N, C-alpha and C positions, 0 to 999 in steps of 0.2 A: 504494500500500500504506500503510495507516495503522498507527500505533503508539500503543497506549493505555497510558500509564504507570500508570493506575489499576489495571490488571490485574496489576501486579507486586507481590508481597508486599514491603513496604518493608523490614522487618527482615531478611528473607532477602537482599534485594538489597544492603543496606548491608554485611551480613556477608560476602557474596561478594566485594564490592569490597575490603573490608579484608583478607580472607584472601589474595586475589591480590597485594595490595601487600606483605603480609608475606613471602610466598614469593619475590617479586621481590627484596626487600631481602636475603634470605639467599642468593639465587642458585640456589635449587633448588626444584622443584615436588614437594613431598613427597606431595601428594594424587593427582595424575594423571600425573606423570612427563613433563610438557611440557618440550620442549627449552629450554635456558637462554636462547637468543637470542629466544625468544618470550615471555619474562617481562618485565613492565614494571609500574611503580608508577602506580596510578590515583589521583593526588592533586591534579592541577591542572586545573580546569575551563577551557573548557567541554567538556562531554561530549555525545555523541550516541548515541541508542539505535536498535536495529533488532530485529526479531523474531529468534528463534533460527534460523529458516530465512532466513538472510541474503540480501539481494538481490544480493550480490556473488558471482560465481563463484569457485571455488577458485583459478583462475588469477589473477583480479583481486585476490583477497585477498593472494596471494603478491607480486604486483607492488606493491600498496599497502603491504605491510609492508616491502618493500625500499626503495621510493623515497619514501614519505611517512611512514615510521616510525609506522604505525598499530598500536595495541595493542588486542587483542581479548580479551574474557572470554567464551568460548564459552557458558558456562552461563547468562549473563544477557543476552548480545547487546550489551554496551556497547562502543563504539568511541571511541577518543580519538586525535586527530591533534596532532602537535607543530608542525604548520604550519597555523595558523588560516585563512590565505587560501585553503587548498586544501580545507578541510573541506566546502565546498558540493558537492564532487565525490562525496562519499560519503553524501549524504542519500538517503532512501528513493526508490525509482524512481517514475516517472510511468507507470503502466500503465492503459491504457484498454481496456475490454472491450465491444465493440459487436457486436450480433447483426444479421446481414442476413437478413431473412425476406421472406415474400410468397408468393403463389400460384405455380403453375407458369408458366414463361416470363415472369418478371418483370424479368430483367436482372441478377440477382445475380452471375452469372459474369463478365459484362462489367464490372460495378462493381468486383469484386475485381481484375481486371486493371488497371483504371484506378488503383486505390488503390496498387498496386505501384509505379506511376510517380511518385506523389506522396509517399508515405511511404518515402523511400529512406534508406539508411544515411548517405549523404553529407549529408543534412539533419538528422542526429542522431536518426533514428527507426529502429526495427526493427519491421517488419510481420510478424506471425505469423498465418497463415491456417489455419483448421480446415475441411477439405473436408466436403461434405455426406455424411452417413452413408448415407442411403437409396440414393444413386447408386452408392456402392461395393458395397453388398450386392446390388442388383439387377443392375448391369452387370458387376461383377467376380466376385461369388460365385454369381450365378445363382439367388438366392433372393429371395422377396418375397411379398406378399399375393395370390398367384395361386391359381386352382383347381388342386388337386392338389399344392400346395406347403404353404402355411400360412395361417392366418387373419391378419387385420390386427392383432388383439390379440397374437398370438404374435410377429409380426414386430416389434412395438414393443419387445419385450425386447431384440432385437438392436440396434435403433436407440438406445434409452436407454443400454444398456451401452457402446456405441461412443462416443456423445456424451460421457457422463460421464468416460470414460477419457481421451478426447482433450482435454477441457477441463482436466482435472487436469494433464496433461502440458504443455499450453500455458502454464499459469500457472508451472509449474516452469521451463520454458524461458525465459519472460519474465524470471524472476529470475536467470537464469544469463548471458544475453547481455550483452555489454559496454555496449550503448546504454542511456542513462538514460531515454529516452522509448520506450515500447513500445505498439504498437497491436495488440490481438488481435481478429481479425475471425472471427466464427462464421458459416459458411455454413449457416444454420439452427441452431436450438438446441432445448433440451428442450420448450419450450412450443409449438413448431410442431406437436408431436404431438397437441396438443389437437384439432386439426382432423381427426384420423383415428380417435380413440376417444372414448368417452363420458367425461364428467367423473369418474364413479366409477371407470372403468377406468384413467384417467390417474393418479388418486391411488393406486390399487392398485399399479400398476407402479412408481411413484415409491417407495412404501413398501417395495417389494421390494428396492430399492437403498438403503434407510435414509435416504431424503430426503423433505423436505416441500416443498410449493409455495413457501413463504416462503423457505426456504433456497436453492432453485434460483434464484428471481427475484433474490435479493440478489447473485448471482454475475455479473450483467450490469449495466454502467453505462448502456447505452442500447440501444434497438431501432430499427432502420430497416426499415420495411415497404415493400418495393417492390411496388406494385400489379401484379398479373398483366395482361399485355396482353390476356387474355381479357375484361377489363373496359375497354371503351373503345377498344381497338386490336386487335380480333380479326383484322384483316387480317395482323397480324404473328405470330399464334399458330401455332406449328409444333411438330413433334416432333423437333427437332434433337438434344435430349438423349435418348439411347437408353433412359434410365430413365423417361422421361415417357410415361405411358400414359393420362392423362386427356384427355377431349375438352374443348373450350372451355367448355361449360356446367359440367362438373364442376370445371374449373380455377377458374372464377369463384366457384363455391360454396366451394371449398377456401380461396380467397383470403380470403373473408369470415370463415370459421371460424378461420383462422390469426390474423387480426387480432383477432378476438374473444378468442382464446386468450391474447393478450398484454395484455389490457385492464388487468390489475392492476399492470403495470409502470409506474413513475412517469415514465419518459421514453421515449415512443414517437413516432417521427417517420414520417409517411406520405408517400411519394414517388409522386405520381400520374403517370399516363401523359401524354406530350406528343406533339404532332404529329411531332416529330423525336426519335427515340430518344436521340441523343447529348445532347440538352438534358436529358433525364431523368437520364442518368448524371452529367452535370456538376452538376446540382442535388443529387444524392445525395452526390457527392464534396464539394461545398461544405458539406453538412450534417455529414458526418464531420469535416471540418476544424473546424467550429464546435464540435462536441462535444469535440474534442481541444484546443480553445483554441489552434488554429494558424491563422495567416494563410492565406487562400486567394487565389490559388493559392500553394503553397509555392514558395520560391525555388529 
C-alpha cells in the first residue's frame, strides 16, 4: 500500500496536527469528544503516515496504543511512536496481488494448494485466496451459459459482480490481518472474461459497474498464466472439475483468448506445460516467490 503525501492539503494537515496538540494540552477533546487517554501532543518527530483506512486492525491499534504508546489522529492518519526502535512494526503493509489464470485444466487449483504450504503464517505471511466465481455459480447455484438458462453475456454480470465484490473484501481483509506480509491470490480475475465476450461487451459490462479497463488492471500486481494442458499435454485433459464443460479444442482456444485478454498488463508470466506436472507447479511457485521478493523455497 502506498502513501502519497502530495495528496494531503498541507495547510489542513498542519492545522489538524496543531489542533490535536492543543486539545491534548488542555486534556479535553472539545471537537469530537475523544477519551482523554487517547489524546496526545504531536510535537516530536519522526512521524509516520498511513491512509485513513489504516492497515492496522482495530484490535492491533488497541494493542499498539497500550504497549507502544502510539498516538493517532484519525482525520489525517498520522501515527507517532514514542519508541523509535519499534516504529518499523507499524509501517505500511506489504500486500501482493497476483492473479492465477489460464485455460481450463491448467493446474491453478493444484498451485493454490501448493502456495498454502509455502506462504504460511509461521513464515510471516498471510495467504488470502479468492475462489473462482464461475465454478461457484455453475456447480453450487446451478446457473450458467447453458441452453434454457442464460446467455454468456448475461452470465458475465454474475461473474463480474462476484469478482469485484470478492476483490474488495480481500483487500479489506489484507489490511485487517495481523501479518505484515500478505499475498492475495485470485483464482481468475476480471480480464479472464475477455475470453468469453467481445471487447465491446466486456467494456459495456465493466461500465455497468462504474469501472474502466485501466482501473481494473491497476488492481493487480502480476498475472501468472498457467497454460491449459489442452495445449501440449492433452493426455492429461479431463473433466475433473464439474464446472468444466469445454472439450480440449475449445479449452485450447479459450487459453489463447484469456492470455490475449491480459496483454495490457505490464507483468504477465506464462507457465508452460512440462512432461511432469509437478515440475510445472514448482516453476509456478518459484515465480510467485520471485514476484513477492521471497527466497525460494521459503524456510
